[in-house]
PyMOL Python script that loads the backbone (N, CA, C, O; Angstrom):
from pymol import cmd

cmd.read_pdbstr("""\
ATOM      1  N   MET A   1     120.372  84.236 174.838  1.00  0.00           N
ATOM      2  CA  MET A   1     119.483  83.492 174.670  1.00  0.00           C
ATOM      3  C   MET A   1     119.479  83.991 173.095  1.00  0.00           C
ATOM      4  O   MET A   1     119.947  85.126 173.006  1.00  0.00           O
ATOM      5  N   TRP A   2     119.091  83.457 171.900  1.00  0.00           N
ATOM      6  CA  TRP A   2     118.464  83.562 170.628  1.00  0.00           C
ATOM      7  C   TRP A   2     117.487  83.554 170.256  1.00  0.00           C
ATOM      8  O   TRP A   2     117.004  82.439 170.059  1.00  0.00           O
ATOM      9  N   VAL A   3     116.626  84.790 169.942  1.00  0.00           N
ATOM     10  CA  VAL A   3     115.319  85.062 169.725  1.00  0.00           C
ATOM     11  C   VAL A   3     115.281  84.759 168.141  1.00  0.00           C
ATOM     12  O   VAL A   3     116.039  85.102 167.234  1.00  0.00           O
ATOM     13  N   ARG A   4     113.884  83.839 168.163  1.00  0.00           N
ATOM     14  CA  ARG A   4     113.915  83.753 166.379  1.00  0.00           C
ATOM     15  C   ARG A   4     112.967  84.984 165.847  1.00  0.00           C
ATOM     16  O   ARG A   4     111.850  85.164 166.331  1.00  0.00           O
ATOM     17  N   GLU A   5     113.554  85.890 164.720  1.00  0.00           N
ATOM     18  CA  GLU A   5     112.304  86.908 164.387  1.00  0.00           C
ATOM     19  C   GLU A   5     111.063  86.720 163.611  1.00  0.00           C
ATOM     20  O   GLU A   5     110.870  85.997 162.633  1.00  0.00           O
ATOM     21  N   GLN A   6     110.491  87.283 164.057  1.00  0.00           N
ATOM     22  CA  GLN A   6     108.976  87.245 163.487  1.00  0.00           C
ATOM     23  C   GLN A   6     109.221  87.421 161.888  1.00  0.00           C
ATOM     24  O   GLN A   6     109.924  88.372 161.548  1.00  0.00           O
ATOM     25  N   LYS A   7     108.745  86.658 160.990  1.00  0.00           N
ATOM     26  CA  LYS A   7     108.841  86.730 159.103  1.00  0.00           C
ATOM     27  C   LYS A   7     107.828  87.267 158.996  1.00  0.00           C
ATOM     28  O   LYS A   7     106.944  86.836 159.736  1.00  0.00           O
ATOM     29  N   ILE A   8     107.447  88.470 158.027  1.00  0.00           N
ATOM     30  CA  ILE A   8     106.348  88.771 157.798  1.00  0.00           C
ATOM     31  C   ILE A   8     105.782  87.665 156.355  1.00  0.00           C
ATOM     32  O   ILE A   8     106.614  87.039 155.698  1.00  0.00           O
ATOM     33  N   LYS A   9     104.597  87.607 156.121  1.00  0.00           N
ATOM     34  CA  LYS A   9     104.565  87.024 154.783  1.00  0.00           C
ATOM     35  C   LYS A   9     103.865  88.334 153.522  1.00  0.00           C
ATOM     36  O   LYS A   9     103.385  89.434 153.794  1.00  0.00           O
ATOM     37  N   GLN A  10     104.022  87.782 152.347  1.00  0.00           N
ATOM     38  CA  GLN A  10     103.666  88.670 151.428  1.00  0.00           C
ATOM     39  C   GLN A  10     102.589  88.103 150.709  1.00  0.00           C
ATOM     40  O   GLN A  10     102.521  88.242 149.488  1.00  0.00           O
ATOM     41  N   ASP A  11     101.653  87.410 151.421  1.00  0.00           N
ATOM     42  CA  ASP A  11     100.169  87.067 150.553  1.00  0.00           C
ATOM     43  C   ASP A  11      99.503  88.080 150.170  1.00  0.00           C
ATOM     44  O   ASP A  11      99.158  88.080 148.988  1.00  0.00           O
ATOM     45  N   ALA A  12      99.142  89.166 150.974  1.00  0.00           N
ATOM     46  CA  ALA A  12      97.885  89.670 150.912  1.00  0.00           C
ATOM     47  C   ALA A  12      98.372  91.174 149.863  1.00  0.00           C
ATOM     48  O   ALA A  12      97.817  91.615 148.857  1.00  0.00           O
ATOM     49  N   ILE A  13      99.821  91.752 150.724  1.00  0.00           N
ATOM     50  CA  ILE A  13     100.439  92.959 150.491  1.00  0.00           C
ATOM     51  C   ILE A  13     101.610  92.244 149.767  1.00  0.00           C
ATOM     52  O   ILE A  13     102.242  91.224 150.043  1.00  0.00           O
ATOM     53  N   PRO A  14     101.715  93.573 148.240  1.00  0.00           N
ATOM     54  CA  PRO A  14     103.223  92.724 147.687  1.00  0.00           C
ATOM     55  C   PRO A  14     104.291  93.732 147.938  1.00  0.00           C
ATOM     56  O   PRO A  14     104.774  94.511 147.116  1.00  0.00           O
ATOM     57  N   ILE A  15     104.715  93.541 149.742  1.00  0.00           N
ATOM     58  CA  ILE A  15     105.276  94.513 150.073  1.00  0.00           C
ATOM     59  C   ILE A  15     106.893  94.448 149.152  1.00  0.00           C
ATOM     60  O   ILE A  15     107.504  95.516 149.198  1.00  0.00           O
ATOM     61  N   GLY A  16     107.619  93.255 148.319  1.00  0.00           N
ATOM     62  CA  GLY A  16     108.435  92.842 147.769  1.00  0.00           C
ATOM     63  C   GLY A  16     108.388  93.992 146.471  1.00  0.00           C
ATOM     64  O   GLY A  16     109.345  94.762 146.389  1.00  0.00           O
ATOM     65  N   ALA A  17     107.332  94.093 145.520  1.00  0.00           N
ATOM     66  CA  ALA A  17     107.085  95.083 144.651  1.00  0.00           C
ATOM     67  C   ALA A  17     107.129  96.302 145.233  1.00  0.00           C
ATOM     68  O   ALA A  17     107.841  97.089 144.608  1.00  0.00           O
ATOM     69  N   ASN A  18     106.521  96.829 146.405  1.00  0.00           N
ATOM     70  CA  ASN A  18     106.677  97.842 146.958  1.00  0.00           C
ATOM     71  C   ASN A  18     108.025  98.779 147.133  1.00  0.00           C
ATOM     72  O   ASN A  18     108.349  99.961 147.011  1.00  0.00           O
ATOM     73  N   ILE A  19     108.595  97.535 147.487  1.00  0.00           N
ATOM     74  CA  ILE A  19     109.940  98.042 147.769  1.00  0.00           C
ATOM     75  C   ILE A  19     110.995  97.728 146.750  1.00  0.00           C
ATOM     76  O   ILE A  19     112.129  97.617 147.215  1.00  0.00           O
ATOM     77  N   ARG A  20     110.818  97.512 145.075  1.00  0.00           N
ATOM     78  CA  ARG A  20     111.127  97.669 144.009  1.00  0.00           C
ATOM     79  C   ARG A  20     111.068  99.057 143.295  1.00  0.00           C
ATOM     80  O   ARG A  20     111.775  99.746 142.560  1.00  0.00           O
ATOM     81  N   ARG A  21     109.760  99.103 143.949  1.00  0.00           N
ATOM     82  CA  ARG A  21     108.911 100.427 142.967  1.00  0.00           C
ATOM     83  C   ARG A  21     109.857 101.732 143.828  1.00  0.00           C
ATOM     84  O   ARG A  21     110.714 102.366 143.213  1.00  0.00           O
ATOM     85  N   ILE A  22     109.651 101.915 144.828  1.00  0.00           N
ATOM     86  CA  ILE A  22     110.392 103.079 145.867  1.00  0.00           C
ATOM     87  C   ILE A  22     111.432 102.978 145.585  1.00  0.00           C
ATOM     88  O   ILE A  22     111.905 103.972 145.036  1.00  0.00           O
ATOM     89  N   ARG A  23     112.347 101.800 145.780  1.00  0.00           N
ATOM     90  CA  ARG A  23     113.903 101.954 145.503  1.00  0.00           C
ATOM     91  C   ARG A  23     114.523 102.646 143.892  1.00  0.00           C
ATOM     92  O   ARG A  23     115.491 103.280 143.470  1.00  0.00           O
ATOM     93  N   MET A  24     113.310 102.066 143.422  1.00  0.00           N
ATOM     94  CA  MET A  24     113.728 102.550 141.109  1.00  0.00           C
ATOM     95  C   MET A  24     113.186 104.032 141.588  1.00  0.00           C
ATOM     96  O   MET A  24     113.243 104.865 140.684  1.00  0.00           O
ATOM     97  N   GLU A  25     112.755 104.433 142.637  1.00  0.00           N
ATOM     98  CA  GLU A  25     111.842 105.672 142.191  1.00  0.00           C
ATOM     99  C   GLU A  25     113.562 106.526 142.863  1.00  0.00           C
ATOM    100  O   GLU A  25     113.978 107.620 142.480  1.00  0.00           O
ATOM    101  N   ARG A  26     113.904 106.068 143.382  1.00  0.00           N
ATOM    102  CA  ARG A  26     115.158 106.611 144.135  1.00  0.00           C
ATOM    103  C   ARG A  26     116.382 106.126 143.298  1.00  0.00           C
ATOM    104  O   ARG A  26     117.512 106.569 143.505  1.00  0.00           O
ATOM    105  N   LYS A  27     116.174 105.428 142.583  1.00  0.00           N
ATOM    106  CA  LYS A  27     117.347 105.669 141.876  1.00  0.00           C
ATOM    107  C   LYS A  27     118.511 104.599 141.880  1.00  0.00           C
ATOM    108  O   LYS A  27     119.351 104.367 141.010  1.00  0.00           O
ATOM    109  N   LEU A  28     118.330 104.069 143.005  1.00  0.00           N
ATOM    110  CA  LEU A  28     119.196 102.854 144.238  1.00  0.00           C
ATOM    111  C   LEU A  28     118.909 101.553 143.322  1.00  0.00           C
ATOM    112  O   LEU A  28     117.863 101.046 142.917  1.00  0.00           O
ATOM    113  N   GLY A  29     120.650 101.132 143.120  1.00  0.00           N
ATOM    114  CA  GLY A  29     120.310  99.447 142.651  1.00  0.00           C
ATOM    115  C   GLY A  29     120.252  98.941 143.358  1.00  0.00           C
ATOM    116  O   GLY A  29     120.316  99.661 144.354  1.00  0.00           O
ATOM    117  N   GLN A  30     120.071  97.208 143.787  1.00  0.00           N
ATOM    118  CA  GLN A  30     119.534  96.644 144.344  1.00  0.00           C
ATOM    119  C   GLN A  30     121.286  96.357 145.619  1.00  0.00           C
ATOM    120  O   GLN A  30     121.435  96.243 146.836  1.00  0.00           O
ATOM    121  N   ALA A  31     122.027  96.355 144.671  1.00  0.00           N
ATOM    122  CA  ALA A  31     123.709  95.872 145.620  1.00  0.00           C
ATOM    123  C   ALA A  31     123.837  97.424 146.726  1.00  0.00           C
ATOM    124  O   ALA A  31     124.295  97.430 147.868  1.00  0.00           O
ATOM    125  N   GLU A  32     123.291  98.613 145.971  1.00  0.00           N
ATOM    126  CA  GLU A  32     123.573  99.419 146.580  1.00  0.00           C
ATOM    127  C   GLU A  32     122.694  99.408 148.047  1.00  0.00           C
ATOM    128  O   GLU A  32     123.249  99.411 149.146  1.00  0.00           O
ATOM    129  N   LEU A  33     121.191  99.393 147.843  1.00  0.00           N
ATOM    130  CA  LEU A  33     120.788  99.471 148.839  1.00  0.00           C
ATOM    131  C   LEU A  33     120.803  98.170 150.136  1.00  0.00           C
ATOM    132  O   LEU A  33     120.391  98.220 151.295  1.00  0.00           O
ATOM    133  N   ALA A  34     121.497  96.981 149.320  1.00  0.00           N
ATOM    134  CA  ALA A  34     121.769  96.128 150.534  1.00  0.00           C
ATOM    135  C   ALA A  34     123.144  96.640 150.693  1.00  0.00           C
ATOM    136  O   ALA A  34     123.245  96.853 151.901  1.00  0.00           O
ATOM    137  N   ARG A  35     123.870  96.843 150.319  1.00  0.00           N
ATOM    138  CA  ARG A  35     125.086  97.963 151.179  1.00  0.00           C
ATOM    139  C   ARG A  35     124.889  98.871 151.681  1.00  0.00           C
ATOM    140  O   ARG A  35     126.045  99.120 152.022  1.00  0.00           O
ATOM    141  N   ARG A  36     124.140  99.923 152.174  1.00  0.00           N
ATOM    142  CA  ARG A  36     123.429 100.433 152.845  1.00  0.00           C
ATOM    143  C   ARG A  36     122.883  99.594 154.058  1.00  0.00           C
ATOM    144  O   ARG A  36     123.636  99.690 155.028  1.00  0.00           O
ATOM    145  N   LEU A  37     122.106  99.031 154.211  1.00  0.00           N
ATOM    146  CA  LEU A  37     121.424  97.747 154.922  1.00  0.00           C
ATOM    147  C   LEU A  37     122.597  97.171 155.942  1.00  0.00           C
ATOM    148  O   LEU A  37     122.651  97.267 157.168  1.00  0.00           O
ATOM    149  N   GLN A  38     123.497  96.551 155.038  1.00  0.00           N
ATOM    150  CA  GLN A  38     124.581  96.443 155.857  1.00  0.00           C
ATOM    151  C   GLN A  38     125.527  96.837 157.047  1.00  0.00           C
ATOM    152  O   GLN A  38     125.998  96.206 157.993  1.00  0.00           O
ATOM    153  N   LEU A  39     125.603  97.974 156.668  1.00  0.00           N
ATOM    154  CA  LEU A  39     126.041  99.082 156.931  1.00  0.00           C
ATOM    155  C   LEU A  39     125.712  99.664 158.092  1.00  0.00           C
ATOM    156  O   LEU A  39     126.395  99.978 159.067  1.00  0.00           O
ATOM    157  N   ALA A  40     124.204  99.793 157.774  1.00  0.00           N
ATOM    158  CA  ALA A  40     123.649  99.894 159.580  1.00  0.00           C
ATOM    159  C   ALA A  40     122.869  99.177 159.733  1.00  0.00           C
ATOM    160  O   ALA A  40     121.676  99.464 159.831  1.00  0.00           O
ATOM    161  N   GLY A  41     123.432  97.858 159.802  1.00  0.00           N
ATOM    162  CA  GLY A  41     123.463  96.404 160.818  1.00  0.00           C
ATOM    163  C   GLY A  41     122.395  95.364 160.310  1.00  0.00           C
ATOM    164  O   GLY A  41     122.145  94.286 160.849  1.00  0.00           O
ATOM    165  N   VAL A  42     121.832  95.858 159.220  1.00  0.00           N
ATOM    166  CA  VAL A  42     120.519  95.078 158.854  1.00  0.00           C
ATOM    167  C   VAL A  42     121.523  93.631 158.161  1.00  0.00           C
ATOM    168  O   VAL A  42     122.594  93.686 157.557  1.00  0.00           O
ATOM    169  N   GLU A  43     120.794  92.566 158.485  1.00  0.00           N
ATOM    170  CA  GLU A  43     121.548  91.014 157.698  1.00  0.00           C
ATOM    171  C   GLU A  43     120.519  91.270 155.893  1.00  0.00           C
ATOM    172  O   GLU A  43     119.328  90.977 155.790  1.00  0.00           O
ATOM    173  N   MET A  44     121.282  91.791 154.839  1.00  0.00           N
ATOM    174  CA  MET A  44     120.808  91.820 153.683  1.00  0.00           C
ATOM    175  C   MET A  44     121.617  91.468 153.065  1.00  0.00           C
ATOM    176  O   MET A  44     122.663  91.930 153.520  1.00  0.00           O
ATOM    177  N   THR A  45     121.876  90.583 151.807  1.00  0.00           N
ATOM    178  CA  THR A  45     122.672  90.500 150.330  1.00  0.00           C
ATOM    179  C   THR A  45     121.333  90.980 149.463  1.00  0.00           C
ATOM    180  O   THR A  45     120.105  91.026 149.390  1.00  0.00           O
ATOM    181  N   ARG A  46     123.073  91.410 148.660  1.00  0.00           N
ATOM    182  CA  ARG A  46     121.800  91.056 147.362  1.00  0.00           C
ATOM    183  C   ARG A  46     120.465  90.256 146.813  1.00  0.00           C
ATOM    184  O   ARG A  46     119.384  90.633 146.361  1.00  0.00           O
ATOM    185  N   GLU A  47     121.035  89.029 147.059  1.00  0.00           N
ATOM    186  CA  GLU A  47     120.065  87.574 146.756  1.00  0.00           C
ATOM    187  C   GLU A  47     119.113  88.049 147.331  1.00  0.00           C
ATOM    188  O   GLU A  47     118.109  88.348 146.684  1.00  0.00           O
ATOM    189  N   THR A  48     119.170  88.217 148.514  1.00  0.00           N
ATOM    190  CA  THR A  48     117.758  88.414 149.543  1.00  0.00           C
ATOM    191  C   THR A  48     117.466  89.344 148.808  1.00  0.00           C
ATOM    192  O   THR A  48     116.618  89.148 147.937  1.00  0.00           O
ATOM    193  N   LEU A  49     118.040  90.533 148.935  1.00  0.00           N
ATOM    194  CA  LEU A  49     116.952  91.064 148.562  1.00  0.00           C
ATOM    195  C   LEU A  49     115.987  91.270 147.352  1.00  0.00           C
ATOM    196  O   LEU A  49     114.833  91.691 147.274  1.00  0.00           O
ATOM    197  N   VAL A  50     117.144  90.687 146.181  1.00  0.00           N
ATOM    198  CA  VAL A  50     116.333  90.189 144.846  1.00  0.00           C
ATOM    199  C   VAL A  50     114.735  88.879 145.600  1.00  0.00           C
ATOM    200  O   VAL A  50     113.543  89.173 145.514  1.00  0.00           O
ATOM    201  N   LYS A  51     115.118  87.960 146.049  1.00  0.00           N
ATOM    202  CA  LYS A  51     114.102  87.200 146.302  1.00  0.00           C
ATOM    203  C   LYS A  51     112.749  87.839 147.238  1.00  0.00           C
ATOM    204  O   LYS A  51     111.607  87.387 147.157  1.00  0.00           O
ATOM    205  N   ILE A  52     113.249  89.205 148.301  1.00  0.00           N
ATOM    206  CA  ILE A  52     112.283  89.613 149.375  1.00  0.00           C
ATOM    207  C   ILE A  52     111.452  90.466 147.851  1.00  0.00           C
ATOM    208  O   ILE A  52     110.263  90.149 147.825  1.00  0.00           O
ATOM    209  N   GLU A  53     111.765  91.231 146.903  1.00  0.00           N
ATOM    210  CA  GLU A  53     111.255  92.220 146.057  1.00  0.00           C
ATOM    211  C   GLU A  53     110.676  90.998 144.684  1.00  0.00           C
ATOM    212  O   GLU A  53     109.785  91.380 143.926  1.00  0.00           O
ATOM    213  N   ARG A  54     111.163  89.866 144.546  1.00  0.00           N
ATOM    214  CA  ARG A  54     110.231  89.025 143.933  1.00  0.00           C
ATOM    215  C   ARG A  54     108.926  88.347 144.969  1.00  0.00           C
ATOM    216  O   ARG A  54     108.101  87.617 144.419  1.00  0.00           O
ATOM    217  N   GLY A  55     108.831  88.566 146.119  1.00  0.00           N
ATOM    218  CA  GLY A  55     107.900  88.090 146.839  1.00  0.00           C
ATOM    219  C   GLY A  55     108.261  86.198 146.948  1.00  0.00           C
ATOM    220  O   GLY A  55     107.419  85.420 147.396  1.00  0.00           O
ATOM    221  N   ILE A  56     109.243  85.875 146.592  1.00  0.00           N
ATOM    222  CA  ILE A  56     109.638  84.174 147.122  1.00  0.00           C
ATOM    223  C   ILE A  56     110.001  84.169 147.902  1.00  0.00           C
ATOM    224  O   ILE A  56     110.209  83.009 148.258  1.00  0.00           O
ATOM    225  N   GLN A  57     110.629  85.652 149.372  1.00  0.00           N
ATOM    226  CA  GLN A  57     111.062  85.285 150.805  1.00  0.00           C
ATOM    227  C   GLN A  57     110.344  85.804 151.161  1.00  0.00           C
ATOM    228  O   GLN A  57     109.711  86.642 150.519  1.00  0.00           O
ATOM    229  N   HIS A  58     110.152  85.486 152.402  1.00  0.00           N
ATOM    230  CA  HIS A  58     109.634  86.391 153.621  1.00  0.00           C
ATOM    231  C   HIS A  58     110.309  87.587 154.378  1.00  0.00           C
ATOM    232  O   HIS A  58     111.492  87.384 154.653  1.00  0.00           O
ATOM    233  N   ILE A  59     109.796  88.782 154.767  1.00  0.00           N
ATOM    234  CA  ILE A  59     110.800  89.681 154.899  1.00  0.00           C
ATOM    235  C   ILE A  59     110.448  90.055 156.702  1.00  0.00           C
ATOM    236  O   ILE A  59     109.407  90.459 157.221  1.00  0.00           O
ATOM    237  N   THR A  60     111.650  89.756 157.250  1.00  0.00           N
ATOM    238  CA  THR A  60     112.015  90.184 158.688  1.00  0.00           C
ATOM    239  C   THR A  60     111.263  91.309 158.885  1.00  0.00           C
ATOM    240  O   THR A  60     111.019  92.091 157.966  1.00  0.00           O
ATOM    241  N   ALA A  61     110.825  91.477 160.155  1.00  0.00           N
ATOM    242  CA  ALA A  61     110.646  93.116 160.939  1.00  0.00           C
ATOM    243  C   ALA A  61     111.928  94.188 161.024  1.00  0.00           C
ATOM    244  O   ALA A  61     112.074  95.388 161.258  1.00  0.00           O
ATOM    245  N   SER A  62     112.619  93.240 160.752  1.00  0.00           N
ATOM    246  CA  SER A  62     113.961  94.573 161.633  1.00  0.00           C
ATOM    247  C   SER A  62     114.406  94.673 160.028  1.00  0.00           C
ATOM    248  O   SER A  62     114.896  95.761 159.729  1.00  0.00           O
ATOM    249  N   GLN A  63     114.314  93.778 159.048  1.00  0.00           N
ATOM    250  CA  GLN A  63     114.760  94.087 157.675  1.00  0.00           C
ATOM    251  C   GLN A  63     113.592  95.374 157.099  1.00  0.00           C
ATOM    252  O   GLN A  63     113.967  96.398 156.529  1.00  0.00           O
ATOM    253  N   LEU A  64     112.272  95.065 157.374  1.00  0.00           N
ATOM    254  CA  LEU A  64     111.375  96.177 157.166  1.00  0.00           C
ATOM    255  C   LEU A  64     111.697  97.437 157.574  1.00  0.00           C
ATOM    256  O   LEU A  64     111.320  98.333 156.818  1.00  0.00           O
ATOM    257  N   ARG A  65     112.384  97.809 158.717  1.00  0.00           N
ATOM    258  CA  ARG A  65     112.199  98.624 159.466  1.00  0.00           C
ATOM    259  C   ARG A  65     113.928  99.414 158.788  1.00  0.00           C
ATOM    260  O   ARG A  65     114.163 100.608 158.601  1.00  0.00           O
ATOM    261  N   GLY A  66     114.872  98.196 158.560  1.00  0.00           N
ATOM    262  CA  GLY A  66     115.970  98.544 157.855  1.00  0.00           C
ATOM    263  C   GLY A  66     115.478  99.572 156.304  1.00  0.00           C
ATOM    264  O   GLY A  66     115.406 100.787 156.120  1.00  0.00           O
ATOM    265  N   ILE A  67     115.300  98.751 155.694  1.00  0.00           N
ATOM    266  CA  ILE A  67     114.407  99.263 154.400  1.00  0.00           C
ATOM    267  C   ILE A  67     113.682 100.739 153.933  1.00  0.00           C
ATOM    268  O   ILE A  67     113.901 101.501 152.991  1.00  0.00           O
ATOM    269  N   ARG A  68     112.919 100.753 154.818  1.00  0.00           N
ATOM    270  CA  ARG A  68     111.778 101.992 155.763  1.00  0.00           C
ATOM    271  C   ARG A  68     113.034 103.112 155.959  1.00  0.00           C
ATOM    272  O   ARG A  68     113.133 104.085 155.212  1.00  0.00           O
ATOM    273  N   ASP A  69     113.808 102.892 156.866  1.00  0.00           N
ATOM    274  CA  ASP A  69     114.730 104.105 156.934  1.00  0.00           C
ATOM    275  C   ASP A  69     115.732 104.138 155.817  1.00  0.00           C
ATOM    276  O   ASP A  69     115.994 105.242 155.342  1.00  0.00           O
ATOM    277  N   ALA A  70     116.423 102.898 155.258  1.00  0.00           N
ATOM    278  CA  ALA A  70     117.617 103.519 154.128  1.00  0.00           C
ATOM    279  C   ALA A  70     116.736 103.804 152.311  1.00  0.00           C
ATOM    280  O   ALA A  70     117.254 104.039 151.219  1.00  0.00           O
ATOM    281  N   LEU A  71     115.083 103.618 152.765  1.00  0.00           N
ATOM    282  CA  LEU A  71     114.619 104.322 151.302  1.00  0.00           C
ATOM    283  C   LEU A  71     114.091 105.736 151.634  1.00  0.00           C
ATOM    284  O   LEU A  71     113.754 106.532 150.758  1.00  0.00           O
ATOM    285  N   GLU A  72     114.014 106.124 153.636  1.00  0.00           N
ATOM    286  CA  GLU A  72     113.398 106.904 153.818  1.00  0.00           C
ATOM    287  C   GLU A  72     111.893 107.326 152.946  1.00  0.00           C
ATOM    288  O   GLU A  72     111.496 108.132 152.105  1.00  0.00           O
ATOM    289  N   THR A  73     111.493 106.412 153.617  1.00  0.00           N
ATOM    290  CA  THR A  73     109.881 106.325 153.336  1.00  0.00           C
ATOM    291  C   THR A  73     109.139 105.535 154.278  1.00  0.00           C
ATOM    292  O   THR A  73     109.430 104.664 155.097  1.00  0.00           O
ATOM    293  N   THR A  74     108.621 105.820 154.094  1.00  0.00           N
ATOM    294  CA  THR A  74     107.207 105.163 155.567  1.00  0.00           C
ATOM    295  C   THR A  74     106.578 103.629 155.352  1.00  0.00           C
ATOM    296  O   THR A  74     106.820 103.039 154.299  1.00  0.00           O
ATOM    297  N   TYR A  75     105.689 102.951 156.482  1.00  0.00           N
ATOM    298  CA  TYR A  75     105.552 101.787 156.996  1.00  0.00           C
ATOM    299  C   TYR A  75     104.209 102.164 155.839  1.00  0.00           C
ATOM    300  O   TYR A  75     103.607 101.106 155.655  1.00  0.00           O
ATOM    301  N   ASP A  76     103.822 102.849 155.348  1.00  0.00           N
ATOM    302  CA  ASP A  76     102.366 102.926 154.570  1.00  0.00           C
ATOM    303  C   ASP A  76     102.621 103.001 153.323  1.00  0.00           C
ATOM    304  O   ASP A  76     101.799 102.806 152.428  1.00  0.00           O
ATOM    305  N   GLU A  77     103.886 103.316 153.171  1.00  0.00           N
ATOM    306  CA  GLU A  77     104.141 103.309 151.766  1.00  0.00           C
ATOM    307  C   GLU A  77     104.674 101.773 151.548  1.00  0.00           C
ATOM    308  O   GLU A  77     104.180 101.257 150.546  1.00  0.00           O
ATOM    309  N   LEU A  78     105.291 101.204 152.046  1.00  0.00           N
ATOM    310  CA  LEU A  78     106.050  99.707 152.204  1.00  0.00           C
ATOM    311  C   LEU A  78     104.797  98.505 151.967  1.00  0.00           C
ATOM    312  O   LEU A  78     104.775  97.376 151.476  1.00  0.00           O
ATOM    313  N   LEU A  79     104.026  99.200 152.450  1.00  0.00           N
ATOM    314  CA  LEU A  79     103.080  97.816 152.920  1.00  0.00           C
ATOM    315  C   LEU A  79     101.580  98.745 152.387  1.00  0.00           C
ATOM    316  O   LEU A  79     100.615  98.590 153.135  1.00  0.00           O
ATOM    317  N   LYS A  80     101.418  99.454 151.447  1.00  0.00           N
ATOM    318  CA  LYS A  80     100.357  99.828 150.771  1.00  0.00           C
ATOM    319  C   LYS A  80      99.772  98.220 149.546  1.00  0.00           C
ATOM    320  O   LYS A  80     100.558  97.538 148.889  1.00  0.00           O
ATOM    321  N   GLU A  81      98.350  98.050 149.597  1.00  0.00           N
ATOM    322  CA  GLU A  81      97.737  96.871 148.695  1.00  0.00           C
ATOM    323  C   GLU A  81      97.686  97.702 147.294  1.00  0.00           C
ATOM    324  O   GLU A  81      97.407  98.844 146.932  1.00  0.00           O
ATOM    325  N   ALA A  82      98.139  96.408 146.683  1.00  0.00           N
ATOM    326  CA  ALA A  82      98.402  96.698 145.152  1.00  0.00           C
ATOM    327  C   ALA A  82      96.640  96.768 144.246  1.00  0.00           C
ATOM    328  O   ALA A  82      95.592  96.125 144.191  1.00  0.00           O
ATOM    329  N   PRO A  83      97.233  97.928 143.714  1.00  0.00           N
ATOM    330  CA  PRO A  83      95.796  98.598 142.627  1.00  0.00           C
ATOM    331  C   PRO A  83      94.884  98.140 142.588  1.00  0.00           C
ATOM    332  O   PRO A  83      93.991  98.603 141.878  1.00  0.00           O
TER     333      PRO A  83
END
""", "prot")
cmd.dss("prot")
cmd.show_as("cartoon", "prot")
cmd.util.cbc("prot")
cmd.orient("prot")
């Protein structure tokens, strides 16, 4: 049975901007992060990552977990509110 995964809205929390900031701090390109996620079994293309970082596409829980692991960061950092 196929179950639709919950999507996380980026209204109040700039998840995409946080992902981009952390990715840049780690000196990782979007294509490299997408590749790492795919190798870990997370459905992600560079185009999807671009949309998530821009806040125009919601992120799924499994994508968020995969990004957390690939960037070696915490949920706290990914879900940090804008200053």
